[in-house]
N, C-alpha and C positions, 0 to 999 in steps of 0.2 A: 429467522434465527437472530437471536441479541447480539449486537453487538457491543463489548466491553472495551473502554480504552482505561488503560492502568496510568497509573500517575505519571509515570517515566514516559510513554508514549505522549500521552498530551501537553507534557511540557515539551519535548521535540516539536511535535507539530507545531504547538504556536510560537516556539522559537524560529524554527524553519516557514512560517508562515503558509501552514498547509492547514485546511477548515477540515472540520470535523463533518461539515456534509461530505466535502472529497472523499475523506478517509471511506466513510460510511456507504458512500457510493461506489468504491473499488470493491470494498467486502461485498456488499450485494450482489455485486456484475462485474467483476473481472474478467478481462480479455485472456491473461495467461492467470495457474495455477502453477507454482513451482514447489517442490520437496526442499526444505531445508534441515538443517542441524536440529538437533536438541529437540524432535520430535516436533519440530514448526513448520509453517507453511507460508510461501512468499505468495502474496496476488499483488498482480500488476496491472496498470493498464497507462495507456497513452492516453496524453489528453493536451489539448493547446491553453499554456499557461498566457493569459493577456498580458500579465506585468513582464515575463521576459519577452514577450512575443516571439515565441516559438514552441514545439512542440516538444513534450518533456512525458518523463515516463513518475508516475507515481508507484512508489513500493512498498506495502503495506505488512508487515511481519506480523506474526502471531501463531498462536495456539486454536486449534481447530475441534470441535467436538459437536456432537449431533445439535445439540441445541443451543451453542453459544462460539461467537469466535472473539477470543481475548487478545487485543493489539495489544505486541510488545511494544514497539516502535515502528518508524515508517519515514520515509524521505522521498525527495525529488531528486533526479538528474537529469541532465541533456544527453546522456553517454547512454542511448536507447540502445545501439547497437551491442554493446557490453552487455547488458541484461535481458534483451528480448531473444528468446527461444525461438526459430524458424521450424514453423510446422507444428505448434502446439497450439 
């Protein structure tokens, strides 16, 4: 699957200190896949952030087709319990 990171997502990822490699890793193998508004999907995975020295959650929001995943935006959060869906 081709992963396309749009201009806004690229800007936000850089501003938030999120690497393109980490985004692609989550898109390629998300721990959770959740529906979102406007026909979008949320892919998310937990990871250990060495800068924060704690477990974080990376959320990648995008539009998925059979051949591509267009990243709309991405962010990381320490509030894993707020977004993590148990049993999924």
